[in-house]
C-alpha positions in Angstrom: 92.2 133.0 85.6 88.8 134.3 84.8 85.8 132.0 85.3 84.1 132.5 81.9 81.3 130.2 82.9 80.2 132.6 85.6 79.9 135.4 83.0 78.0 133.1 80.7 75.6 131.9 83.4 74.9 135.4 84.4 74.2 136.4 80.8 71.8 133.4 80.3 69.9 134.2 83.5 69.4 137.8 82.5 68.3 136.9 78.9 65.8 134.4 80.4 64.1 137.4 82.0 62.8 138.4 78.6 60.4 135.4 78.3 59.8 135.3 82.1 58.6 138.9 82.3 56.7 138.4 79.0 54.8 135.5 80.5 54.1 137.7 83.6 51.7 139.6 81.4 49.5 136.5 81.6 50.3 135.5 85.2 47.6 134.0 87.5 49.5 134.7 90.8 46.9 137.0 92.2 48.8 140.2 91.4 48.8 142.0 88.1 51.8 143.0 86.1 52.4 146.5 84.7 50.3 145.5 81.7 48.2 142.4 82.1 46.2 140.4 79.5 44.4 138.0 81.9 45.2 134.7 83.6 46.9 131.9 81.6 47.7 128.8 83.6 50.1 127.4 81.1 52.3 130.5 80.8 52.2 130.9 84.6 53.4 127.4 84.9 56.3 128.0 82.5 57.5 130.8 84.8 57.7 128.2 87.5 60.3 126.3 85.5 62.9 129.0 86.2 61.4 131.1 89.0 62.8 129.1 92.0 66.4 129.4 90.9 67.0 132.2 88.5 67.6 135.0 91.0 69.1 132.6 93.5 71.8 131.7 91.0 72.5 135.4 90.3 73.2 136.0 94.1 75.4 132.9 94.3 77.4 134.1 91.2 77.6 137.6 92.8 79.1 136.0 96.0 81.6 134.0 93.9 82.7 137.1 92.0 83.0 139.1 95.2 85.7 136.7 96.4 87.6 136.8 93.1 87.3 140.6 93.1 88.6 140.9 96.7 91.7 138.9 95.7 92.6 141.7 93.3 91.2 144.7 95.1 91.4 146.2 98.6 88.2 146.4 100.6 88.2 150.2 100.0 88.4 149.7 96.2 85.7 147.0 96.4 83.4 149.3 98.3 84.0 152.1 95.9 83.2 149.8 93.0 79.9 148.7 94.7 78.9 152.4 94.9 79.6 153.1 91.3 78.4 149.9 89.8 75.3 149.3 92.0 74.1 152.3 94.0 74.5 154.9 91.2 72.7 152.7 88.6 70.0 152.0 91.2 69.3 155.7 91.9 69.6 156.5 88.2 67.2 153.7 87.3 64.7 154.8 89.9 64.8 158.4 88.6 64.7 157.7 84.9 63.5 154.2 84.1 61.1 152.8 86.6 58.6 155.7 86.4 58.2 154.7 82.7 57.0 151.3 83.7 54.4 152.8 86.1 53.3 155.3 83.5 52.3 152.5 81.2 50.6 150.7 84.1 48.5 153.8 84.7 47.7 154.0 81.0 46.7 150.4 80.8 44.7 150.0 83.9 43.4 153.6 84.5 43.4 155.2 81.1 45.9 157.8 82.2 46.4 160.4 79.4 48.5 163.0 81.3 52.1 163.9 80.5 55.2 162.2 81.7 56.1 165.0 84.1 52.9 164.7 86.0 53.4 160.9 86.2 56.9 161.5 87.7 55.3 163.6 90.4 52.6 160.9 91.0 55.3 158.2 91.1 57.4 159.9 93.9 54.4 161.0 96.0 52.2 157.9 96.1 53.1 154.7 98.0 51.1 151.5 98.3 52.4 147.9 98.1 55.5 148.7 96.0 54.3 146.4 93.1 54.0 149.4 90.7 51.1 148.0 88.8 48.9 150.8 90.2 51.3 153.5 89.0 52.7 154.2 92.5 56.3 154.1 93.7 58.2 150.9 93.3 61.8 149.9 93.0 60.6 147.6 90.2 63.2 145.1 89.0 65.9 147.2 90.5 65.2 145.6 93.9 67.9 143.1 92.9 70.5 145.8 92.6 69.5 147.4 95.9 69.6 144.0 97.7 73.0 143.2 96.1 74.5 146.5 97.1 73.4 146.1 100.8 74.3 142.5 100.9 77.8 143.0 99.4 78.6 145.6 102.0 77.2 143.7 105.0 79.0 140.5 103.9 82.3 142.4 104.3 81.8 142.3 108.0 81.4 138.5 108.1 84.3 138.1 105.6 86.5 140.2 107.9 85.9 138.1 111.0 85.6 134.8 109.1 88.1 134.8 106.3 87.8 132.3 103.6 91.1 130.6 104.5 89.8 129.8 108.0 86.8 127.8 106.8 87.9 126.4 103.5 89.3 123.2 105.0 86.1 122.5 106.9 84.0 123.2 103.9 85.9 120.7 101.8 84.7 117.9 104.2 81.0 118.5 103.4 79.6 115.5 101.6 77.3 115.8 98.5 74.4 115.0 100.8 75.4 117.8 103.1 75.6 120.2 100.1 72.1 119.2 99.0 70.8 119.6 102.6 72.0 123.2 102.7 68.6 124.1 101.3 67.3 123.7 104.9 69.2 126.8 106.3 68.4 128.6 103.1 64.7 127.9 103.7 64.9 129.0 107.3 66.7 132.3 106.4 64.0 133.0 103.9 61.7 134.2 106.7 64.2 136.9 107.7 63.6 140.2 106.0 60.9 138.9 103.7 59.3 141.5 101.4 56.5 139.7 99.6 58.3 137.1 97.3 61.7 138.7 98.0 63.7 137.6 101.0 66.8 139.5 102.2 67.8 136.6 104.5 67.6 134.0 101.7 69.6 136.1 99.2 72.2 137.0 101.9 72.7 133.3 102.6 73.0 132.5 98.9 75.6 135.2 98.5 77.7 133.9 101.3 77.4 130.4 100.0 78.7 131.7 96.7 81.6 133.4 98.4 82.6 130.5 100.7 81.3 127.3 99.1 81.3 127.6 95.3 84.7 129.2 95.1 86.2 126.1 96.6 87.4 123.9 93.8 87.0 120.7 95.8 83.4 121.5 96.3 83.0 122.1 92.5 84.7 118.8 91.9 82.2 117.0 94.2 79.4 118.6 92.2 80.8 117.5 88.9 81.5 114.0 90.3 77.8 113.7 91.4 76.3 115.5 88.4 74.0 112.6 87.5 72.5 112.5 91.0 72.0 116.3 91.2 70.7 116.8 87.7 68.4 113.8 88.0 67.0 115.1 91.3 66.6 118.6 89.9 64.7 117.4 86.8 62.4 115.1 88.9 61.5 117.7 91.5 61.3 120.6 89.0 58.8 118.6 87.0 56.8 117.7 90.1 56.7 121.4 91.1 55.4 122.5 87.7 52.8 119.8 87.6 51.7 120.6 91.2 51.4 124.3 90.3 49.5 123.6 87.0 47.1 121.2 88.6 46.7 122.5 92.1 48.3 126.0 92.2 50.7 124.6 94.7 53.9 126.7 95.3 55.0 125.8 98.8 58.0 127.6 100.4 60.2 124.6 101.5 59.6 122.7 98.3 60.3 125.8 96.2 63.6 126.4 98.1 64.6 122.8 97.6 64.0 123.0 93.8 65.7 126.4 93.7 68.8 125.0 95.5 68.9 121.9 93.2 68.5 124.3 90.2 71.4 126.4 91.4 73.7 123.4 91.9 72.7 122.1 88.5 73.4 125.4 86.8 76.8 125.6 88.4 77.6 122.1 87.1 76.3 122.7 83.6 78.1 126.0 83.5 81.4 124.5 84.6 81.2 121.6 82.2 79.7 123.4 79.1 79.9 127.1 79.4 83.5 127.8 80.3 84.1 129.3 76.9 84.8 132.7 75.4 83.8 134.2 72.0 82.9 137.6 70.5 79.3 137.0 71.5 80.0 136.0 75.1 82.4 138.9 75.5 79.8 141.3 74.2 77.1 140.1 76.6 79.7 139.9 79.5 80.0 143.6 79.2 76.3 144.3 78.4 74.3 141.9 80.6 74.2 144.2 83.7 73.0 147.1 81.6 70.5 144.9 79.8 69.1 143.9 83.1 68.5 147.6 84.1 67.0 148.5 80.7 65.0 145.5 79.8 61.8 145.9 81.9 60.7 149.4 80.9 61.3 148.5 77.3 59.4 145.2 77.7 56.4 147.0 79.4 56.2 149.5 76.5 56.4 146.8 73.8 53.9 144.7 75.8 51.5 147.7 76.0 51.4 148.3 72.3 51.6 144.6 71.3 48.3 143.9 73.2 46.7 146.8 71.3 48.1 145.7 67.9 46.9 142.1 67.9 44.7 139.7 69.8 46.7 136.6 68.8 48.5 135.5 72.0 51.3 133.7 70.1 52.0 136.7 68.0 51.8 138.9 71.1 54.4 136.7 73.0 56.8 136.7 70.0 56.5 140.5 69.5 57.1 141.2 73.2 60.1 138.8 73.7 62.0 139.5 70.5 60.9 143.2 70.1 61.9 144.1 73.6 65.2 142.2 73.3 66.2 144.0 70.1 65.1 147.4 71.3 66.9 146.9 74.6 70.1 146.2 72.7 69.6 149.3 70.5 69.0 151.5 73.6 72.1 150.0 75.2 74.2 150.8 72.1 72.9 154.4 72.1 73.6 154.9 75.8 77.1 153.6 75.4 77.9 156.7 73.4 76.6 159.1 76.0 79.1 159.5 78.9 76.6 160.6 81.7 74.1 157.9 80.8 76.9 155.3 80.7 77.6 156.0 84.3 74.0 155.9 85.3 73.5 152.4 84.0 76.9 151.1 85.2 78.8 150.8 81.9 82.5 151.0 82.5 
């Protein structure tokens, strides 16, 4: 039986990226975005509301879906699917989409007026900190797809030697306190393979927890049974984190991982209780969400670039960027759906 709440949670997380990446245009994190309108403490603090758990949850969901997928597919079929759904879209996105983001970064910060072909040459021959806001090479938002591809293949080795059936009985004995305290190993693993704000070790751990822990119905039952405790703790510490950042620019690793883990647990609970539904809209986004993720950032950067030129009203700029980029992304998706070679590049079945 399909877990509709996982599809709906994934959709919500991806749609949240529209406001998150819009607010990044005003971030005060010490690094500029592809287009940047100056520091705004309030908008930066709003990002903190979702930043600790949004990508963490996507890796947990990926791990859960991997287990359900391997129940229906052989390892060979699973690997083949990972290549077609992840590696090809990653390469295609790097070739066709990410250079557009850096083109507008060069236009915005350096007044670049050259053609797009010269920008492609610059993109693939200049390397700095991989942020992309200087116009140089970057994986952009596609880092998530690359990480997920590598993690999903490496995890097969662990799954082979540590099958789910061997550990499920032991996992069921974990108390709710033990589940909450899992943020400790997550925090420790965050120091392994860290690339700036991205940690391969942390996301690998979350993927495995998705595979082994959250596909266990007894664990899910424990989360539902203790929903008031978990949701209460999450709201309390999430509020504390946002206040700490707004007032003191505090964003400490361990505290962030704790809030991120509580947020992940809370989203799983809310999803299981409220989002296990199916409709025409959810079915549409279930099929479209992955492609929307791939397409949304270059569209948002372009819309952001022109919105900052059109008006100086920050509220109007925000609304134009969020809703304009969302609508245009959907239109681009619908066009690409009709072009076979482009369908494959962005992972549309």
